Each structure stands twice: as C-alpha cells, then as structure tokens.
C-alpha positions as CSV (number, residue, x, y, z in Angstrom):
1,M,118.3,166.3,51.8
2,L,117.8,168.3,55.6
3,A,116.5,171.5,53.3
4,S,114.5,169.1,51.4
5,I,112.9,167.2,54.4
6,W,112.2,170.9,56.1
7,G,110.5,171.8,52.6
8,W,108.0,169.3,52.9
9,I,106.9,169.3,56.4
10,W,106.6,173.0,56.6
11,K,104.4,172.5,53.6
12,C,102.1,170.8,55.4
13,A,102.9,172.4,58.9
14,S,100.3,172.8,61.2
15,E,100.8,172.7,65.6
16,P,100.3,169.2,65.5
17,T,103.2,169.1,63.2
18,I,105.1,171.4,64.4
19,N,104.6,169.6,68.1
20,L,105.4,166.0,66.6
21,F,108.9,167.7,65.7
22,F,109.5,169.2,69.6
23,S,108.8,165.9,71.0
24,F,112.2,164.7,69.3
25,V,113.9,166.9,71.6
26,D,112.1,164.9,74.8
27,R,113.5,161.9,72.9
28,I,117.0,163.2,73.2
29,S,116.9,164.0,76.8
30,R,115.3,160.6,77.4
31,Q,118.3,158.9,75.6
32,N,120.9,160.7,77.4
33,L,119.1,159.6,81.3
34,R,119.2,155.7,79.9
35,V,122.7,156.1,78.8
36,K,123.0,157.3,82.2
37,I,121.6,154.2,84.2
38,K,122.9,151.8,81.9
39,T,126.3,153.1,82.0
40,Q,126.4,154.0,85.7
41,S,126.5,152.2,88.4
42,I,124.4,153.7,90.6
43,E,125.8,153.2,94.1
44,T,125.9,156.1,96.5
45,D,123.2,159.0,97.5
46,A,125.2,161.5,95.1
47,Q,124.3,159.4,91.9
48,R,120.6,158.1,92.9
49,Q,119.8,161.4,93.7
50,S,121.2,162.7,90.1
51,V,119.3,159.9,88.6
52,A,115.6,161.3,90.4
53,E,116.4,164.6,89.7
54,A,117.1,163.5,85.7
55,R,113.7,161.9,86.3
56,R,112.1,164.4,87.8
57,K,113.0,166.9,84.9
58,V,111.9,164.2,81.9
59,S,108.8,163.7,83.6
60,K,108.4,167.3,83.9
61,S,108.7,167.5,80.4
62,L,106.3,164.0,79.8
63,D,103.7,165.9,81.3
64,T,104.2,168.9,79.4
65,W,104.2,166.9,75.9
66,F,100.9,164.6,76.9
67,D,99.3,168.0,78.1
68,S,99.5,168.5,74.2
69,L,98.8,165.1,72.7
70,P,94.8,166.2,72.0
71,D,95.9,168.7,69.6
72,L,98.0,166.0,68.0
73,L,95.9,163.1,68.2
74,P,92.3,162.0,67.3
75,A,90.6,161.1,70.4
76,D,89.9,157.3,69.3
77,A,94.0,157.5,68.9
78,L,93.8,159.0,72.6
79,E,91.5,156.5,73.8
80,E,93.8,153.3,71.9
81,A,97.1,154.5,72.9
82,P,99.8,152.2,74.1
83,Q,100.2,151.7,77.8
84,N,102.9,153.3,79.7
85,D,105.7,152.2,81.6
86,T,106.1,154.1,85.3
87,S,110.1,155.0,83.9
88,P,109.8,158.2,82.5
89,E,112.9,157.1,80.2
90,K,111.0,154.4,78.7
91,E,107.6,155.5,78.5
92,K,105.8,156.2,75.1
93,L,105.5,159.5,73.4
94,Q,102.1,158.0,71.7
95,L,104.1,158.7,68.2
96,P,102.4,157.4,65.5
97,S,105.5,154.8,65.2
98,D,103.9,153.5,68.5
99,F,100.5,152.4,66.7
100,S,99.9,149.3,64.7
101,A,99.9,150.4,60.6
102,E,96.5,148.7,60.5
103,A,95.5,151.6,63.6
104,R,97.1,154.4,62.0
105,T,94.9,153.7,58.9
106,R,91.9,153.3,61.3
107,L,92.9,156.2,63.4
108,G,93.9,158.8,60.7
109,L,97.5,159.3,61.5
110,I,98.8,158.5,58.3
111,T,99.8,162.1,57.6
112,L,101.3,162.2,61.2
113,A,103.2,159.0,60.0
114,R,104.4,160.4,57.0
115,V,106.3,163.4,58.8
116,E,107.3,161.6,61.5
117,Y,108.8,158.9,59.1
118,Q,111.3,162.6,57.4
119,L,111.8,163.3,60.8
120,R,113.2,159.8,62.0
121,C,115.5,160.0,58.6
122,E,117.2,163.2,59.6
123,Q,117.0,161.6,63.4
124,L,118.7,158.6,62.1
125,Y,121.5,160.8,59.8
126,D,122.8,163.3,62.8
127,A,122.8,160.4,64.7
128,L,125.2,158.7,62.0
129,E,127.1,161.6,62.1
130,K,127.5,161.5,66.1
131,L,128.5,157.9,66.0
132,R,131.6,158.6,63.3
133,G,133.0,161.2,65.0
134,T,132.5,159.7,68.7
135,L,134.1,156.5,67.1
136,G,137.1,158.3,65.3
137,L,137.6,160.4,68.8
138,K,137.4,156.5,70.8
139,S,139.9,155.1,67.7
140,F,142.3,158.1,68.4
141,L,142.3,157.6,72.3
142,I,142.5,154.0,72.4
143,R,145.3,154.2,70.2
144,R,147.1,157.0,72.6
145,K,146.9,155.0,75.5
146,Y,148.7,152.3,74.4
147,K,151.9,154.7,73.7
148,L,151.0,156.0,77.3
149,A,151.1,152.7,78.9
150,S,154.4,153.7,80.8
151,E,152.8,156.6,82.3
152,Q,150.6,156.0,85.1
153,G,148.8,159.2,85.9
154,A,148.5,159.6,81.7
155,L,147.0,156.1,81.7
156,L,144.5,156.9,84.0
157,R,143.1,160.2,82.7
158,S,142.9,158.1,79.2
159,E,140.7,155.7,80.5
160,T,138.6,158.2,82.0
161,E,138.5,159.9,78.3
162,I,137.8,156.8,76.6
163,D,134.9,155.5,78.9
164,R,133.4,159.3,78.7
165,V,133.6,158.7,74.9
166,G,132.4,155.0,75.0
167,R,129.2,156.4,77.0
168,Q,128.7,158.9,74.1
169,V,129.0,156.3,71.5
170,L,126.6,154.0,73.6
171,K,124.0,156.4,73.5
172,W,124.4,157.8,69.8
173,K,124.2,154.2,68.7
174,E,120.9,153.4,71.1
175,V,119.5,156.1,69.4
176,Y,120.0,155.1,65.6
177,Q,118.7,151.5,66.6
178,R,115.5,152.7,68.4
179,G,115.2,155.3,65.3
180,W,115.6,152.1,62.8
181,R,112.9,150.4,64.4
182,A,110.6,153.4,64.5
183,L,111.3,154.0,60.8
184,K,110.5,150.0,59.5
185,E,107.7,150.3,61.8
186,L,106.4,153.3,59.7
187,E,107.4,151.9,56.4
188,G,104.4,151.1,55.4
189,S,102.4,154.6,55.7
190,R,105.6,156.5,54.0
191,G,103.4,157.3,50.9
192,E,104.9,159.1,48.1
193,L,107.2,161.1,50.5
194,M,109.8,162.6,47.9
195,A,111.2,161.5,44.2
196,D,114.5,160.8,46.4
197,D,113.3,158.8,49.5
198,P,115.6,160.2,52.4
199,G,115.0,156.6,54.4
200,K,116.0,154.0,51.4
201,L,119.9,154.3,52.0
202,L,119.6,153.9,55.9
203,L,120.9,150.2,57.2
204,E,120.3,148.3,59.8
205,L,123.5,149.2,62.6
206,R,124.4,146.1,64.6
207,D,126.3,146.0,67.8
208,A,129.6,145.0,65.9
209,D,129.3,147.6,63.6
210,C,130.3,150.0,66.4
211,V,133.4,147.7,67.2
212,M,136.8,149.7,66.0
213,L,140.0,148.6,65.6
214,S,139.0,144.9,67.1
215,D,142.2,143.6,64.4
216,W,144.9,146.2,65.4
217,L,143.6,145.8,69.5
218,D,144.6,141.7,68.9
219,E,148.2,142.6,67.6
220,H,148.5,145.1,71.0
221,R,147.4,142.6,73.1
222,F,150.0,142.7,76.0
C-alpha cells in the first residue's frame, strides 16, 4: 500500500505537495508536546523550562511552515484560513482538512485535499502499527509487574516502565483519533484516488479499544 500511495503522490508531485507531506513531521513533534503536557504534572522549574523549550522548538518549526503557505495555498485560501490558537501545540496548520468541504471546492484545494487524504491514510496505518506495538509491550509489562509484586525495587522500576509506555499508547491513540477526524472531513474531496482506496478499511478508534487485559486484571486484583 505504501508504494501505491507514494506512486500516486509523486505522480502529481509539486513543491506544494512536498510541503504538505513535510507538514506531517511537524504534527508529530506537536503531538509529542501535547502528550508531554497532558501526562506530566508541570510543577517544578525544570519541568516548566522543559515545556517552554519544547514549545519554542515547535514555534520555530511552525514559523517555517507558515512562511511556506503562500507556495501551498491560493491567496483567497490564506485570507479564509482558520484562526490559530496562541499555543503552538494547538495551532492549525491550515491544511485542506482544516477548511470546510464547500471552502475546499470554492478555493481550489481539491487536489491538495486528495494528497492529504492519501497521507492521512498512511499516517493512520502507521499509528495503528505503533499502537499495537506499545499496547503489546504494556500488556507484557503489566503481567510482569504482578509476578514481581513481592520485590519492591523491581516493582517500582516496572511501574516506571509502564508509565513510560502508557504515554506512548496515549500519543499514538491521539495521533490516530486526530487523523481519523481529518480523514472523515476529507472524504467528500477524495475523488477517484485509487482502484483500492486505502481508507476504506480504517475504522474509528474508541478509548475502549485501547484497554487491554481488563478481564485478566479483574481476576488478579488484590
């Protein structure tokens, strides 16, 4: 599937198309920042400094992206671009999915919307692969934790590992859920992309889908 997607993208490759692809790298860096803020209690000066530095790096990346927007979007689209948030981790990148279906048609963003649709499909498949891996690792760590319940030092290390992997689960779950919402927004603009639409097998991800071992944990609760 990846080869098919890249073949389609490079077939209509242009500077705006390539810029659109690289904007997804920025989305991942912002996702890391969002998870960091959501899962950590920001109480010490060192923690606040760490978040501030992460925001500075993301803001610098965003400045470069927004400087390139005139090469990506028509002038009319730039004027109608969605309002941005003051927090860099929440700012909209003004991709086609950030516009309404009516605006995409009126502003001539259909081709870019189709490219974003393809990129979103690959993003979601990648997020699912990462999510399966991190959920599997978390499952293993939880089972091991119960085996080590009598060893205090090992138990503490195990809890630290579970917390770290849990943040990765949250990260990839949010990457998928955000990407899914964008994919649904783009469905009306996807057109005749491929004989085998890579998005047709993708399903909505619920929070309950990311809970593993619930029955097993009930049996081993103490």
